[in-house]
N, C-alpha and C positions, 0 to 999 in steps of 0.2 A: 299607312300613308307613306311612310319612309320607303317601303318596298316599291311602291308605285313610282316614287321619284327616282329610285335607284334603277329600276328596270324600264323607265321612261314609258309608262303606260298612261292611259287616259285617266287623269285625276278625278274628274267628276264621276266617272263610272266606278272608280275605286272607292270613292267616298260613299256613293249610294250602296254599293254592295256590302260595305261595313254595316250599314243600318238595316239591310235586309236580312242577312244571316249572321246572327251573333248569339251569344249564350242566352239572351232573353227571348229571342224569336225562334230559335231552332226547335224548341219543344212544340209550339203550335204548328210550325211548318211540317215537322215529321208526323205529328198526329193527323194533320189533314192528309198527308201523303198516305198514311196507313189506312185512313177511312176510305179514301178514293180507291186504293188497291184492294181493300177488303170488299168494297161494293162491286168492283169490276170482276174480281175473281169469284165472289160469292161466298166468302168466308165470314162467319159471324164476328162482329167487332167485340173485342175484349174490353171490359170496363176496368179502368185503373183503380187500384185500391186507395183507401183514404190516405194512407201514408206510403209514399214512394221510397224505394230503396234500390241500391245498385244490384242487389241479388235478384230482386223481382224484375228489374229492367233487363238484366242480362238473360234471365230465364225466358222472358217474354220475347225478346229479340231472337233468341235461339229458336223459339217455336214459331213466331209470326214474322219471320224475315221476308217471306215471299210477298205478302200484301204491302209491306213497307217498301220493298225494292220496286215492285211493279207500280205502286202509286207514285214513288219518286220519279220513276222513268216517265210515266204519263205526265206528271206535273212539269218535269224538265222539258219534255218535247213540246207540250202545249204552251207553256209560258215563253220559252225561247222562240218558238215560231210566231207567236202573237207579237212579241216585242220586235222581232226582226221585221215582220210585215208592217208594223206601225212605224218603225224608224225608216223603212224603205219608202213608205208613203209620204212621210214628212219630208224626207230628203228630196223625193221627186217633186213635191209641190213647191218646196223652197227653191229648187233648181229652176223649175219652169218660171216661177215668179221673178227670180233674178235675171234669167235670160230675157224675159219679156221687157223688164224694166231697162236693161242694158240695150236691147234692140230698139226700143222706143226712143231712147236718147240718141242712139246712132242715126236712126232714120230721121229724127227731127233735125239733127245738125246737118245731114246731107241735103235735105230738102230746103234748108235755109229757114228753119223754124222761126216763128215770130218770137222776139224777145219782148218781155214786158218792159214798158217804159216806166221810169221812176218819177216822171214829172207830174 
């Protein structure tokens, strides 16, 4: 968060990204990316051992980096495209709404719109 303030970036986005990718969530995210990549490439999915170790992890990444890389690429493109389109749609709808609201106020004042009486 301090880096976001220092570099003057969007604080809500910085706060959300901290919760999306952190030491607790990166394992499920990478495993999902690996499964997607393995399914798309056609590689059988390796089952994790009961007890994980750094030696096993480094060996598996050295062997299975292609499905992990491809799955990460597919996830990055699909998620970023979806979020971009969603935010573009929301921005467009909010802009049209604000324009119409402003335009109705302007047209009402030009036409001498009726004012409600308080009596």
